[in-house]
KOLFIPA-633052 format. One line per field, with one value per residue (C-alpha): x, y, z; residue in one letter; residue number from 1. Coordinates in steps of 0.25 Angstrom, whole numbers. Layout:
// KOLFIPA-633052
x = (X	...)
y = (Y	...)
z = (Z	...)
type = (A	...)
seq = (NUM	...)
***
This chain:
// KOLFIPA-633052
x = (49	55	56	68	78	90	86	77	90	97	87	88	103	104	93	100	114	107	100	110	123	134	142	131	125	133	130	115	116	124	112	103	109	109	93	91	99	92	78	81	87	73	65	74	72	57	57	64	55	42	48	52	38	32	40	37	22	23	30	19	9	16	17	1	0	7	1	-15	-9	-3	-18	-17	-5	-7	-21	-13	-4	-14	-20	-8	-5	-21	-19	-6	-12	-24	-14	-6	-19	-24	-10	-12	-26	-21	-9	-18	-27	-17	-12	-25	-28	-14	-17	-30	-24	-14	-24	-33	-21	-17	-31	-33	-20	-23	-37)
y = (246	260	269	278	284	291	305	299	291	304	312	299	299	315	314	302	309	321	314	302	310	307	297	287	288	276	267	272	268	254	251	256	245	235	235	236	225	217	220	216	204	201	205	196	185	188	185	174	168	171	167	154	152	157	145	134	137	136	123	118	122	115	102	102	104	92	85	89	82	70	63	66	59	48	46	49	38	29	32	29	15	12	16	8	-3	-2	0	-13	-20	-16	-20	-33	-35	-30	-40	-52	-49	-46	-59	-68	-61	-66	-80	-81	-76	-86	-96	-92	-94	-107	-112	-106	-112	-126	-124)
z = (-26	-21	-32	-26	-35	-36	-31	-20	-15	-17	-7	2	4	7	17	24	23	31	40	44	42	33	44	47	32	27	40	37	22	26	36	26	13	24	27	12	8	19	16	0	5	14	1	-8	2	4	-12	-14	-2	-10	-23	-16	-10	-24	-30	-21	-23	-37	-36	-26	-37	-47	-39	-35	-48	-54	-41	-48	-61	-56	-56	-70	-74	-67	-76	-88	-83	-81	-94	-102	-96	-98	-112	-114	-109	-118	-131	-125	-124	-139	-144	-139	-143	-157	-157	-154	-164	-174	-170	-169	-185	-189	-182	-189	-203	-201	-199	-209	-220	-215	-216	-230	-235	-229	-236)
type = (M	F	D	I	G	F	W	E	L	S	V	L	G	V	V	A	L	L	V	I	G	P	E	R	L	P	G	V	A	R	T	V	G	A	W	V	G	R	G	K	R	F	V	S	S	V	K	A	D	I	D	Q	E	L	R	A	D	E	L	K	R	I	L	E	K	Q	K	S	L	N	P	L	H	E	I	M	E	E	T	S	E	S	L	K	D	V	G	R	E	T	T	K	T	L	N	D	A	K	Q	E	H	E	T	A	S	S	H	S	E	S	E	S	K	S	S)
seq = (1	2	3	4	5	6	7	8	9	10	11	12	13	14	15	16	17	18	19	20	21	22	23	24	25	26	27	28	29	30	31	32	33	34	35	36	37	38	39	40	41	42	43	44	45	46	47	48	49	50	51	52	53	54	55	56	57	58	59	60	61	62	63	64	65	66	67	68	69	70	71	72	73	74	75	76	77	78	79	80	81	82	83	84	85	86	87	88	89	90	91	92	93	94	95	96	97	98	99	100	101	102	103	104	105	106	107	108	109	110	111	112	113	114	115)
***
């Protein structure tokens, strides 16, 4: 922010001592320190508010993204249910065919034994 080194502060202190005087310098230093503290707290507060708004905005974006993906999730669920139904029907058909085959085999065996 500001590039103030030791020598600049020293010159500023000497000028303040000459202009303000030794009696009023401690009071002025306290007042300036209080103002600087208030300024830092204000900047920190503004920074925290901005960070909070950025996080809230990011959360809004994430929620919007999830809302846009929600129909996709519903389609996936419907497709999954359809595939499960097809699987159940296929299993039932295979079991029925197996049972018919076994029944036909047992009838043909009993007919061949009878003959």
